[in-house]
N, C-alpha and C positions, 0 to 999 in steps of 0.2 A: 062521511061517505060510507055507503053500505056495500062492502066488498062482496057480499053474497050476490049482488045484482050485476057485478062486473062480468063481462063476457070476454074471456081470454082471446078468442079469435078476433073480436073487433079491436082489441088493444093492439094486437100484432099488425093488423091491417093499417091502423092509424099511424103507428110508429114507422112502418115501412113507407107510407105515403109522405110522412114528414122527413124522411131521409135518415132516420135513426138506425135502420137495419142495414148492416154492411153486406156487400156482395161477397159471399163466402168463397166464390171462385177467385176473387181478387186476394182474399186472405191467404188462400193456398199458394198463389203465385208469389206473394210477398214473403211467405215463410221459406220458400225455396231459395229466393234471392238472398235472404238473410243467412241461411245455412251456408251459402257459397261465399258471401262477403266477410262474415265475422272472422273465420280463421285467417284470411288474408290480412285483415286489419290488425289482428293480434300479433301476427308474425312481424309486420312492419313496425308496429309499436315497440315490440321487443328489440328489434334491430336498432331502432333509433335511440333507445334509452339504455341499452346495455352493450356499448361498443366493445368492451373487453371480451365479451363472450364470443364474438365473431371475428374480431380483428386479429391478424397474424401477429405474433410476438415480435418485438423489436430485438434484433440480434446485435450483440456487442462482443466482438472478439478482443481478447486481451493477450497480446504477445508479451510474455514475461522474460526477464533476463536471468532466471534461475531454474535449475533442474527441478523436476516435480517432487523430489524427496525433501526439498528445503522448506524451512519455515517461511521464507519469503513467498514462495509459490503457494503454499497452503493458505497464507493470509488472504490472497486474492480469491481462492476457492471459497473461503468462508464468506467473503463479501458477496460473491456471485450467488451462493446459496441463499443468503439472507435477502438480497434484493429480489431474487426470483420468487421467494415465498411471499414477501411483503407486497409485491406488485401483482400477485396472483398470476404469474407467468407472463405479464405484459412485457417485461424486460428480461431477455434470456442472455446471460453473460457466459461466454465460452472462454475458459482459461487455457492458454497454450504454453507449453514449457519452452525453455530457451532454444532458439534456433528453428522453431517450427515454421516461421514465415521469413523472418529476416535475422541476421546476426545481432547479437546484443548491442553492439555499438551503433547500429542503425535504427534502434527502436524509436527514439524521439523523432527522427526525420520521417520514419514510416508512418507514425501517428499523425504528424503534422501534414503530410501529403494525403492522408486518408487511405493509404494502402491497407491499414488496419485501424479499426475504430479506437482502440486504446492500447496502452502498453503499461507494463509495470517494471520498474527498474530502480536501481539505487541512485538517489539524487546526485551523488558525487560523480556519477558517470557523465553528467552534463558538463563537467569541467573541461571536457575536450573542446567545447564550443566557446566557453569563456570561463576563466578560473573562478569567478564568483559563484559558479554552479557548485563548486566544492563546499562553499560555506553553507549552502542549503542542505547538504547531505552529510558531509564529514569534515567539519573544520578541524584541521590537524591539532592534536593535543588539546582539544576543546577550545581552540582559538588562541592557544598560548597563554602565557602568564597574565597578559592584559585582559583576557576575557574569562577564561576559567569556567566555562559552562559545561554541564554534563548532559547526558542523553535526555533526562526528564525536562530540564530547563530549556534545552534546544527544541524539544518537541512542542512545548507550550508556546515558545516564540514563533514557531512555524505554523501552528494550527490556529492559535487564538491571538497571537501578538502581531507585531509589525512585519514579521517574516512572511506572512501570507501575502500582503500587498506588495512587498518587495519581490517575491517570486513571480507574481503576476507581471510586474514591471520587467523583470528579467526575461520572461518569455516574450512579452509584447514588444519591448523596445531594444533589448540588448541582443538576444540571439534570434529574435523574430521567428518564433515558432508558435503555431496556432494551437496552443495547448492550454488545458486547465489541469491542475495537479491537486491530488489529495494524498497526504501521508496515510499509509495503511499498515505501517509497522516499523519497528526499529530493532536493532541488533547489537547496539553498543552496550558496554565496551567490547570491542573485538580483540581477541587474544593476539599476542605476538606470534603465536602459532606453534607448528609441529616441526620437529627436526629429528634427523637420524642420530645425531650425537648432541650431547649437552652443550650449551653456550656458557662460556666462562665469563665473558666480558664483551665490551663493545668491539674491541679489536678482533675478537674471535668471530663475532657476527659479520664483521666487514669482509671476512674471507669466505662467506657462504653465498651460494646462489639462491636467492630468496624471492618468493612470490609475495607481493603486497598489493594492497588496493591502489587505485590510480589517483591522479590529481595531486592535491597538496600532500597527501600521505606519502606517496612515492617520491615526490620531489624532496621532502624533508629527510627521508631515509638516505637519499643520494647525497644530500647536503652533509651528512655525517659519515659518508663513505661506505654505506651499505648498498651493494649493487642490486637494488630491488627492481623486479620486473613485474608487469601485470599480465595475468592470464585469466580468462573467464573461468567460472567455477568448474565447469565440466571438463576442462583441460588440465586441471591441477594434478589429479592423481596419475593420469598417464605420464605427465612430465616427471613426476616423482619416481614412478616405476622405471622410467628409462634413464634416470640419473641426470636429467636436464637441470633439475633444481634440487637443492639440498634440504629445503624446508619451505613451509608456506603458511601464510595467514589467510583464512577465509572468513570464518564467523565465530561461532561458539560450538560447544559439543552437539547441540541440536542440529546444526547445519553440517558440521565437519564429519561426524561419525557416519551418517548415511552415505557420504562420499568415499568412505573407506580410508581416511588419513591415518587412523589408529593402526591400520594393518601394516603400513610400511614405515611409519615414524612413531617412535615410542617415547619421545621426550616432548612434553607439552608445556608451553609457557602461556598460562591462562590470563595473566594480567594484561590490561590493554590501555594504559594511560596515554599511549601514542594515538589511539584510535577509539576514544570514548563514545563517539557518536557515529551511527550509521543509519541513515533514514531510507526507507523503502517507500516508493510512491507509485500511485496509480496516475497515469497520464492519459487524458481523454482529448480527442480531437475537438476543438472548440466549436466548430460548425455542427458536429454530431451532438455535442452537449447542449447547444442552444435549441436544438430541435426536440429535445426530450421535454415531456410535460413537467411542470414544476414539482409535482409530487414524486416523480421518478428521480429528479435531481436531488431532492431532499433525502430520499431513501439511500442513494449512493453516498451522500455526504455523511449521514448518520452512521451508516454501515462501516464507512472508512474509519471513523472515530472508534467504533466498537472493536474493529480489528486491531487497532493500536493497543487497546486494553487486553485483548486476547493474546497478542504477542507478548506482552509483559508477563502474563500468566505462564505461557509456554517457556519463556526464558528462565523463569524461576524454577518451575517444577520439572520440566523435561531436561533442562540442562543439569539440574542436580542429579536426576536419575541416571542420565547418560555419563556424567563425569564419574559417578560411582562405578558404573559398569566398565568404563574404560580402565580404571585403576585396578579393580578387583578381578575382572574377567580377562582383560587383554594385556595386563602388565604395563600400562602406560604410567610413566612417572611425571607428576606435576611439579614444576619448578617455579620459584620466584624469578622474575626478570632481574638480571644484574642491575643494580642501581645506576651505574654509570651510563647505561643505554638510555634510560628515560631522562636523565639529567642532560645529556647531550642533545637528545631529541627535542626537549622543551626549548632549549636555547636556540636550536636551529629553526624551530617553528616560528619564533619571534622574528628571526632574520628573513625567513621566506615570506611571511605575511607583510613585513615592512616593504619588501620589494614590490608586492602586488598592490599595495596601497596607492601606488602612483596612478592606478586606474580609478577614476572617480566613482564608478558604480561599485567596484570591489570595496573601496573605502566606505561607501555609504552603507553597505550591508554589514561590514565588520564593525563599524561604529554603532549600528543598531544593536548588534549582538552584545557589544560591550555595555551599552546603556541598559539593556535588558538584564544582563548579568549583575550589574551594580544594583539594580532594583531588587532582584530576588535573592542575591547571595547572602545577606545577613541572616534571613530566616532559614534558608535552605541549608546553609553551612551548619548552623546550630542543630537543625533536625538530623542531618547526616551524621554529625558527631555523636548525637544520642544513639543513633542506630548502630554505629561502629562500637560504641561502648557496650551496648546490649549483646551484640554478636561476640565481641572479644571476651566478654565475661563468661560465655558458655564454654570456653576452651578448658 
């Protein structure tokens, strides 16, 4: 084709007549429509595919049973911070100190009824509803001579072992509470405690007005003639200042010193063979839990386990630092517990447990702990003996 002979004007006329030329007025109208529609489409597309950007965060309040200076309270704060960050703010956990909404004793019931979405309390406090609850939180003297389990063995039984399913059964069938539970820390062994005057022997302790933990622990003290009474953590120091009690057990230096025990009592009995296990748990309303997305549930579960490890770190490092401070700065004297106290306590523990074994579920839980202890004891005892040798050799 000879392009020199092509007439541009004729080509345009032919294309137009063939329908190839668009009506530019229509093009202009279409452009205006597109400019209006495209931003709306983009907004809707973003809203559909990024729900977290526009959805309000889920609120979960946690009523704790501990003052905000305690290790127990702080462990829940660590969990809340971790979940908030991992979820990009989708789950906002508010941690409340003891008494903020309901008294300590009412926390499980308040969570069960949905008055508050979650609570954090010592598992042994559930013993008030059924004594098997004490076995999940603080089996007296490690379950006695027939069990002999320590804090580490108990925690693995509760998180990874049969203890987890047994506690689910406890909530569902025994006390009928609509709860799910996750251990978030431990505090054992708990000391025998702080006193105004030294304790010489068991008879001496029997004459003291003494604050102890509840459940099996308190019942065993009473079995050997010690008039132990239970007070929530925030009431202990005022009772000591008024002379209502002569001494008290609460936790370890990390928990005790922020409450000021070292200011009124200068004799400290740090050993805790009577109370080697104390488990701190997050309780969540089961209906609220079931509505959470699976990834949020997993974040809570994993964060709870991480808090258990964090607690172990704090128990070692901060307790060591605060114990040194108590003795060097505040004149606290650390004593060994008179041997006859633990000997009598261990014997009484076996008798108290035997009494409660008449209940089928209590027996089921205790038997599970004994079987688990028999499984882990040979290895764990050898390991602990190695650790004791290393520590004692440094003296």
